[in-house]
C-alpha positions in Angstrom: -9.3 5.7 12.0 -12.8 7.1 11.7 -13.8 4.3 9.5 -17.6 2.9 10.0 -17.7 -1.0 8.9 -21.3 -0.7 8.2 -21.2 2.1 5.8 -19.0 1.1 4.1 -19.1 1.5 -0.2 -18.9 -1.3 -2.6 -15.2 -0.5 -3.8 -15.3 -2.2 -6.9 -17.9 -0.1 -8.5 -14.9 2.1 -9.1 -12.3 -0.1 -10.6 -11.3 1.1 -14.1 -8.1 0.6 -16.0 -5.3 2.6 -14.5 -2.4 3.8 -15.6 -0.3 1.6 -12.9 -2.3 -1.3 -13.6 0.7 -3.9 -14.7 3.2 -2.9 -12.0 0.2 -3.6 -9.3 -0.3 -7.2 -10.2 3.4 -7.8 -10.9 3.7 -6.8 -6.8 0.2 -8.7 -6.0 1.1 -12.0 -8.5 4.8 -12.0 -6.3 2.7 -11.4 -2.8 0.8 -13.4 0.2 3.8 -16.1 0.2 5.6 -15.3 3.2 3.3 -15.5 6.4 2.9 -18.8 7.8 -1.0 -19.4 7.8 -1.1 -18.2 4.2 1.4 -20.8 3.3 -1.2 -23.4 4.2 -3.9 -21.8 2.1 -4.9 -23.7 -1.1 -4.0 -21.7 -4.6 -7.6 -21.2 -5.6 -8.2 -19.1 -2.1 -4.7 -17.8 -2.7 -5.8 -15.8 -6.2 -9.1 -15.2 -4.7 -7.3 -13.2 -2.2 -4.7 -11.7 -4.4 -7.9 -10.5 -6.7 -9.1 -8.6 -4.3 -6.1 -7.4 -3.3 -5.7 -6.5 -6.5 -9.0 -4.9 -7.1 -8.8 -2.8 -3.1 -5.4 -1.0 -4.7 -6.8 -0.6 -8.1 -10.2 0.9 -6.4 -8.2 3.3 -4.5 -5.8 4.9 -7.5 -9.1 5.4 -9.8 -11.4 7.6 -6.9 -8.1 9.2 -6.3 -6.3 10.7 -9.6 -3.2 12.1 -7.9 -2.4 8.9 -5.9 0.2 7.1 -8.1 1.0 3.6 -7.5 4.6 2.8 -5.8 6.3 -0.7 -5.2 5.4 -1.7 -1.8 2.1 -0.6 -1.4 0.5 -4.0 -2.0 2.5 -5.2 1.3 0.6 -2.3 3.1 -2.8 -3.0 1.7 -2.1 -6.7 2.3 -1.9 -6.6 5.9 -5.2 -4.8 6.3 -7.2 -7.5 3.9 -5.6 -9.8 6.7 -6.2 -8.3 9.8 -9.7 -7.7 9.2 -10.6 -10.3 6.3 -13.2 -8.5 5.2 -12.3 -6.6 2.0 -14.6 -4.0 2.1 -12.8 -2.7 5.6 -10.2 -3.4 4.2 -10.3 -1.3 1.4 -12.0 1.8 3.5 -9.1 1.6 5.8 -6.4 1.5 2.9 -7.6 4.6 1.7 -8.2 6.5 4.7 -4.0 5.1 5.2 -2.9 6.5 1.6 -4.9 9.6 2.1 -3.6 10.4 5.6 -0.5 9.1 6.0 0.9 7.9 2.5 0.0 10.6 0.5 3.2 12.4 0.2 4.5 8.7 -1.0 2.3 8.2 -3.4 3.0 11.2 -5.8 3.7 11.2 -9.7 7.7 11.5 -8.5 10.2 11.1 -5.6 11.1 15.0 -5.1 8.7 15.6 -2.0 10.4 11.9 -0.8 13.9 12.8 -1.7 13.3 16.2 0.9 12.3 14.0 3.6 15.2 11.7 3.3 17.1 15.1 3.6 15.7 16.1 6.7 15.7 12.2 8.2 19.6 12.6 7.5 20.1 15.6 9.1 18.6 14.5 12.0 20.2 11.1 12.1 23.5 12.9 12.3 22.9 15.0 15.1 21.5 11.7 16.8 24.1 9.2 16.1 27.2 10.7 14.0 29.4 7.7 13.4 25.3 6.2 12.1 25.1 9.1 9.6 29.1 8.9 8.5 28.7 4.7 7.7 25.4 6.2 5.5 27.0 8.3 3.8 29.7 5.9 2.8 
């Protein structure tokens, strides 16, 4: 991923009000519940982790004006937050993943996603006509 954990910026300096704030907050409020280890957390700790999750997402969006939040991005970021247990490293990896692998899905609309799905359906039809027929029902 080419992320140097010792040269990671303070992402919280990049946080400004963002057009997707309300949706991010709705999704973050419903997050960090369903993994066994998380179920042992105290509410106060869960809220601090949720705040970090929100800060990471909003910072990525503020730094990269062309990106738009989509429902589910918080799930991806929460995995990095839980695995690395370091807010700054989770930010750096999340931003790199967003810009390298998810950028087409973080556009203003889903036009590119629809085009990808058409290609996926052609591949599914060639590989498994029965599955394709089921999906088309």
